N, C-alpha and C positions, 0 to 999 in steps of 0.2 A: 749257814752255820759261818758264811763267810760275814756278813753282816753284824755278828758279834764281839769283833776285833776291834779295840781304839785304835792299834797301830802294831806293825810288827818290825821286829827289832833285824837288821843280819848283823851278825859277829864276827867280821873278817878275821885271818887273822894277822897274827902283829908285824908280817911282812909284805899284808897286800897292799895293793896301787888302789886305790878308791877310782879311779877312771873307767875303766871295763866295766865295773859294778853299774856305776853311773849310765856310763853307753847304754848298758842291757838295759835296764831298768825302761829308759824312755825310747830304745827304737822297736824293743819288743811291741807289737799290737799286743800281741795276747798279756802283757803282762803290764803296760802304760794303760792298757783300757780297765785295768782295774786297783791299779793302784799308782802312785806317786813319790817322789822322793820328798821326805819330810826336810831333813838337814842330816849332816855329816858328824859325828861325834868321835874326836879323837881325845883318847887315853894317854894320858902322859905322865909316867912314872918320873916325880921332882927332883929322883936323887939319881936317876940314871940316864934322863932323854939327854941331857948338854954331850954328851959322848957320842950317842946315836947321831942326833945331828953334825958333829965333828967328821961322822965315818966319812972317809975318803972311798970312792967308787972308779974303778977303771976309767980314762977317760975323759976324766972331767964330768961324769954322771950324775945325776942329783940322789942321793940316798934315800931309801922309803921314809924315814923319819919326815925331813923335809917335804916329799911328796905328804906325807899325811898333815901333817901341821897346815902347808897350805892350801889341800882341799878344802881343811873342816870350817863347820860353821860356830861349835862349840868343843872348847880344847877343856878337858878334865883334865886338872890339876893334880895328880894323886900324891898321895904321902908326904904332905906339906908337912909334917910333922917331923919328918926325918931330915929335916933343911934348914939352916938360918933365914932368917927372917930378909937378911940382905941376898943368900945365896938366891931365893924365892923371887925376890924382888928383879934382883939381875936377871933370872930367867925370863920370866914376865915379860921381862923389856926386851930379850932376844926375839919370843915368839913372838911380839906386837910387830919385830920386826920384819917378822917372816909372815906373819898374816895379821893385818891390823883390825880387819872385819870380822874378827872369828872372837865371842867370847870365852872369856878367859873364867871358868869355874872352878873353885879350889876347893878339894876333896881329902879326906884321909878315910881308907879303904875302902875307897871307890863308892862313894856314898854318895850321889847326888839327888838333889829335888827333881823328880821327874818332868813337873811342870817347866822347868828350863833345858829341858831337851828334846820333850814330845811336842807338837802340835806347832814348830815353830817359823813354818813356810817359809823354812831359810830361803828353799829351790822357788818360790812363788815371784814371777817376774819381776812381781812389784815391792821386791825387798827393800832396794836398795833406796825404796823412799823414806824408811824408816830407819837410813844411816847417820850418826852420829856427823853434823855437818864439817865439825874437825877435823875429820878424816880424812876430809879431801882437800887441806890445808899443810901446808908445812913450814912451822914456823922457826922463828931463828936457832932456836935450841938442836930443833931437825938437821936444820943444813950444815951445822957444825959438826956434826956425829956421823962420818963417813958410816954407811951400812954396807958391811964385808959379805953380808951373806948372798949367796949364788942364787937363793930365792926370794922373793920380798915381794910387798904385795905397795902398789901404787895408788893412790886417787885425785882424780884431775876433774877439775870443776872450771868451766866459765860460763858465762851471760850470750845471748845471743841466738840465731834460728840457724839451725846448718842447712848446708843444699843437699841434698839427697843423695843425690847420684854422686856427688863428690867423697863424701862420709859412707857409701854403702862400697867405693870401690877401693877406700885405704883399707874397709876391713878386710877386705878380699884381698886386698895383697898383701897386710898384716898376719890374715889366719894362712894362707898360702906360704908365707916364710916363717912363719912364727910359730904357727899350730900347734907343734909338741911342747916348745916352750910355753905356752899360756895356759895354766892349769883351769884359771877360774875367770871370768869375765861377766861386768854386769855393765849395764849403763841405762840412762834418763835422757831421754834425748826430745829435743823442740827443732821440730822442723818448717822451713819455710811454706806457704804455703798451703799448710794442712790444719789452718786456724786453729781450734784450744785443744786438740786432739795431743794428748802427752803419749810417746812411744817408751817401751822399756825392752831392754835386751838380757837374757842370761846365758852363759857358755860355759862349756868344757870341752877345753883343746877346741875343735873345729866345730863340734855341735852346738850351733845357736839358736835358740827362742827367742823368737824376734815379735812384736805386735804393742796394739794398745794400750795402754795402764789402764785400771779399772775407773781412774777419775781424771776429768778432763783439767789442762789448766783454768784455773780461778782467773775469773775479771779484774785486771789489774796486778795477776801475780808474778812475779821477776821469774823469767823464762832461763836458769841456771838448768846447763846440760851438766849431770853427772858421770863420772867410768869409773870403775873397778878393774884394776889388773891385780894378779895375781900370777908371779911366774917366775921363770928363771933370765937372770940377766936383763934387767926392766930398764930401760931410760928412761925415768919421770918428764927431765926437760925434751926429750924428741918425743914421745909419747902427746904431751902440751903441746907443743908446736905444730907437728902433724895433725892433730885433731880440732885444733883453731885452725888451722889451713883450710877444712871441710865447712865454715861460716858461709852462710849466703852474703854474697857482694850485692849490691846492687850496681847494675851496668850505669856508665858514664854515658 
């Protein structure tokens, strides 16, 4: 009977934090042996999501709406018929500020084409290879707009080969100090001394999956390291500087 299923949809409550569910599926052998997470879909009420995102929690904690948007691979923006075009575009801009890597799908009455939310392989470690290159750059207009969201997404990219030990030490320290603030992380890496092997990683909080990509670096291909961070109180400049300090340098 198990082989007759195309997919299983887990519908959580409106206030659920996705992280424990992801952790359970990925770390419980009885589950992970038979199932894998394809993607996380967030259903957002276009009319009311703004007030949920604005909800203030004690001790500056992140509210559930921000959590769910931050963790999502696809955001179903529902009830678009109940808001103006201007209100909708303003909301989409806000959602992209929180999670620029999620696909926003506009819907009415929660009707969405299944091919846009199933079989997306968003949790495949190689998924970062399909991201739009513009996600990893900050244009001049973005620099002038200060993102006031407590949760946001940051993309970083630069060329060169990383020093494996320095990078591993940086990530260990980062996760030790900030794991609770890092909701989703992804990376595409080129390491010195590893030939044409292309490495990728994907993580939820401190749970990181790391390994070689399905395809190696092609001959003559520019080796661009790419990183995605979605979380709380992220500093793009500090992350970029810290990661670039992990580049391999020839000894003089």
